[in-house]
Residue, then its C-alpha position, 0 to 999 in steps of 0.5 A: m148612789q141614791t135610787e128612785k123606786i118606780t111604781f108606774t103602771e100601764e102607759k106611763e110604765t112604757l117610758l121605762g122601755t124607751l129609756y132603756g132602749r136609748a141606754m142600751d144604744s149608748k153602750r154600743t161601740e158605735p151607737i145610733l144616738g149615743d144618749s149617755a144620760a139615758m144609762a146615767t138615768v137607768e142606774r138611778i132607778d130601782y126597777d127591773f128593766s129586764k122584764m121588758r125584754v128590749s131587744t137589739m132591734v127595739a133598741s135600734g128603732v128607739a134610738l133611730r126614732a129619737k135621732l130623727l126627731d132630735r134632727w128635725t128639732a134642731e133644724f127648726l131651732a136653726d130657723h127659729p132661734d127664739a122659738t118655744v118648744l113643747h115636748l108632750a109626753c116627755g117621759l124620761d127623755t133627755r131631749v132638752q139635754r141632747i139638743d141643749p138649745g140656745e139661750r133664746v129658746r123657751w122649752f116646756d116638757v109635759d107629762q103627767t104628775e108622777v112622771i114630772d115629779l120623777r124628772g124633778k129628782l133626776f134631772p137638773a134645772r136649766p134656764r128657760y126650761t119649765m116642766l108641766a104636770t098635766s095630761v095632754t088630754e086635759d082642758d085649758w092647760l095648752e091655751q094658757l101657754p104663750n103663743d107669741r113665737p114660732t112653736l115646735v111641738v114634739a109628741e114621741g111615742l104619744t099618739m098611739y096611746l090616745t084615741e082617735h078623737e083624742g089625738m085629733r082634738l090635740l092636733n086641732r088645739i095646737a094649730e088653733h092656739f099657736h100661730t105657726g110652727q111644726v108638730l113632730l110626731d110618730i104614727c103606728g099603722p092599724d096592723t100594729i094596733r091589731t097585733q100589739g099582743h105580740m109586743h113584749l113591752l106592752r105585755a110587761t106593762g099592761a099598756r094598750m095602744r088605741w089609735g092606728v093611723g093608716n094614711p098620715f095625710e088623715l092628720t091634716g083633717a084636724h085643722p085646715k092650717l096643718a100640712i104634711r112636710s115629711v113622712i119617713p118609715t122606721l123600717n127604712q131607717l132600720v135597713a139603712n142602720d143595720a150593721h150591728l144586727p145579725r145577717t138573718r135579721r138584716v135580710a128579713l128587714k130588707a125584704a119587709s122593707t119592699l112591702r108597703r104594708m110593712r113599711n107603714q107600720h111605724r112612721a115618723v111624721r113632720l106637720n107644718f102649721 
């Protein structure tokens, strides 16, 4: 089997950690996400994934986040079968394969040029599916997209690597350009940003997180159309899906979940606009 050599660095390299987390989950007897395509993708990449030291709990968190955003995506498409989906910073995520949207859905995967080039080698073409090579912080690209349909914007694992100005500006542009839809994203709290030096994935890649959101309602300040629909702490999801973890870790997670400050360190957010 031909493998692809990876030369990503810093923030782009972190996408390999989340890919590996989904692959680890898929190998379990009872996986959370069950993304078999993730393991197939890992096997086609020439890269030492062990250096990221992705733990069982981190893999669970990655799988739970993806599963929740998949569920929200499926709900939106059930309500809007002719929607546009805009998957920002898609990395090597196989969401479009997992969702397998209907024939009326128009789907765009967006990431930087090196990532999109690799996706083109690893993943087959699909009808009504387009890959866009650009940085989400660049000007003009978003405004060139059609806005004639309800639009779902998915931004998984993105906001924390932007500055607050970049993130709020991106939300403003989304709500300004598209008439109606939702934004699905995840946020880290300020404490997570302050203590990021302890994270193996960031140390291994040299990536740096920049934006910590203390209150999800701050996001609605980016545009008058934005409104919070759902906020779900990842910690709560881990507690509800902890059967595969050692007993000591389960006890620690349950204790941590009683503390608001701990629950607020990572949350999934669904915004209407």
